[in-house]
N, C-alpha and C positions, 0 to 999 in steps of 0.2 A: 653668405655666399657672395663672392666678388663678381661673378659673371652670371647675371640673371638670364642671359640668353641661353645658357646651357639648360636651365630648367624649362624655359619656354620651348626649346627645341624638343626636349624629352616629353613635355606635355603634348606638343603637336604630333609627335610620333606615337603617342598613346602608351608610353612606357612607364610613366609615373602615375600611380593611382592612389586614391585615398589621401587627399591633401590635408588631413587633419594635422595641424601643426606644420604643414608644408614639408613633411618628411615622407619619402617613399615608403610604401607598405611592403613588407617582406613576408613570405610564407614561412620563414624560419621561426623557430622558437627563440633564437638568440636575438637580443635587442639590436636594432640597426646601428651600424657604426657611422652612418652618414650624418654629417652635422645638419642641424636645422637650417632651413633655407628661408631667406627673407622673401616676402612676396614681391612679385614683379608686375610692372604695369605693361610690359611688352606683350603684344598679342601674338599668338602663334602664326597668324596669317602674315605678319610682317617679317617672319623669319623663315621664309621659304627655303628648304634645303636645296632645291634645284638652283636657286640664285647664287649659292655659295661658289659655284664653279666660275662665275663671272669675275671674281676677285682673286687675287693671289692668296689663296687660303691654305690652311694647315694640311688639307688633304693633298695638296700639290707638293708638299715638302717631305721627301722620303725620311729625313731624320726625325720629324715629328711623328710620322706614321710608325716608324720603328720603335720610338720611345713609348708610344701609346700601347703597342703590342707587348712590349717588354713589361711595362707596368701592369697591364691587365693579366699577363701570365703570372707574374709574381703574386698579385693579389688574389688569384684563384688557385694557387698551388697550396693545398692544405695537407698536413699530416696530423690527423686527430689524436694520435698518440703523443705528439710533441706540442701541438698548438692547442692552447686553452680554448680558443674559439676562432672563427674565421677572421677576426680583426688582426690576429697575429700575423697573417700574411700581408694584410694592408700595412701593418707597421714595418714589415721588412721592405716595403716599397718606398718608405719615407725618404730614403737617400736620393731618390730620383725626383723629389718634389722640392718646391721652394721651402725655405725654413718656415715661413708663415703658414703654408698649407700643411706641412708636416706636423706642426703643433696642433692642428685640428683633428688629427687622427688619434682618437682616444678609445682604448679598449674597454668594453663593458666589464663589470666586476664578476659576472657570472659566466660559467662555462657554456659552451655550445651544447645543445641537446638536439633531439629530433632523430627519427629513424635513420635517415641517410648518414648523419654524422656518427651516430652510435654504432651502426653496422660497419662503417669504414674503420672505426677505432677497434672494434672487436676483431676484424679481419686484418688489422695492421696495414690498411691500404692508404695510399697517397693519391690525391687528385692529380690528373694529367690534363691540363686545359688545352683546348683548341680555340684559337682566337681568329675571328673573322672580321675584316674591315667592312664597315657598313657605310659605303659611300652615299647611299640614298638618305642618310640621316645627318650628314655633315652640315655644318654652318661655316661661316667665313673663317673663324679662328678656332674651330672645334674639330676634333677627330673622334668619331664614334666607332666602337668595336663591340662585338657580341662574343661572349665566351660560353662554351659548353665544356663539360669535363667528363672524363671516365675515371672511375676509381680503380686502381691497379695495386695488387698485392705483390710481394717479392717473388712469390711462386708463379706469377703470371695470370692469376685470376683477375678478371675485370668485369665491370658492369657500368652502365650509363649513370651519370649523375642526374639528379632531379633538377629540372628547370634549366635556365640560362641566365646570364647576367650581362647587361649592357652598360657600358661606360661611355661617358661623354667627357673628353679631356680638353683643357686649354693649356697653353704653354707660355713660357717666358718668350720675350721677343728676340733674344740673341742666343747664339750657340755657345757652349753646349746647352741645349734646351733642358728645362726642368718643367715638371707639371706644376702649373700655376693653380689650377682648380679642377675639380671633377665632381660629377654626380654619377650614381649607378642605380640600377633597378634590377631586382631579381624577379624573373617571371617564372 
């Protein structure tokens, strides 16, 4: 990971658990698509989210906020009848990432499983995400968003998705912005 502050911020927020191998733990049966994270020496106390508003940070840039919301929406819109696993959506978002970050998105070789995914596949449902900006979790150059989702069928049946996913995004320095790096955690 090129931005250890993202991991430190996620740790400070209590969103990343089980740091065996420094990879966030997921309750899914699908292997995590999040790349391994190099250990960081930054302490969470030095990365106070409230201090981020004292600098010209990403949360003050509407274009970065919009890009974060767009990428999070793409990465949590799944169609289990077409998507081999959840990483298929992450791969669709690569066009909005730097080439270096896009290369790090690698799909696992096995399909997604689990009751939520299999039920959605059986009912031919697609996820419909709701993205919420998490200003209390921002850092100087980071935008944090949390996503929840509903599963919706073509005939209008819907039900709440299990859990939520929080993303921490950093960006390139010039417009048009691209996602430089990110981490996510599923709760």
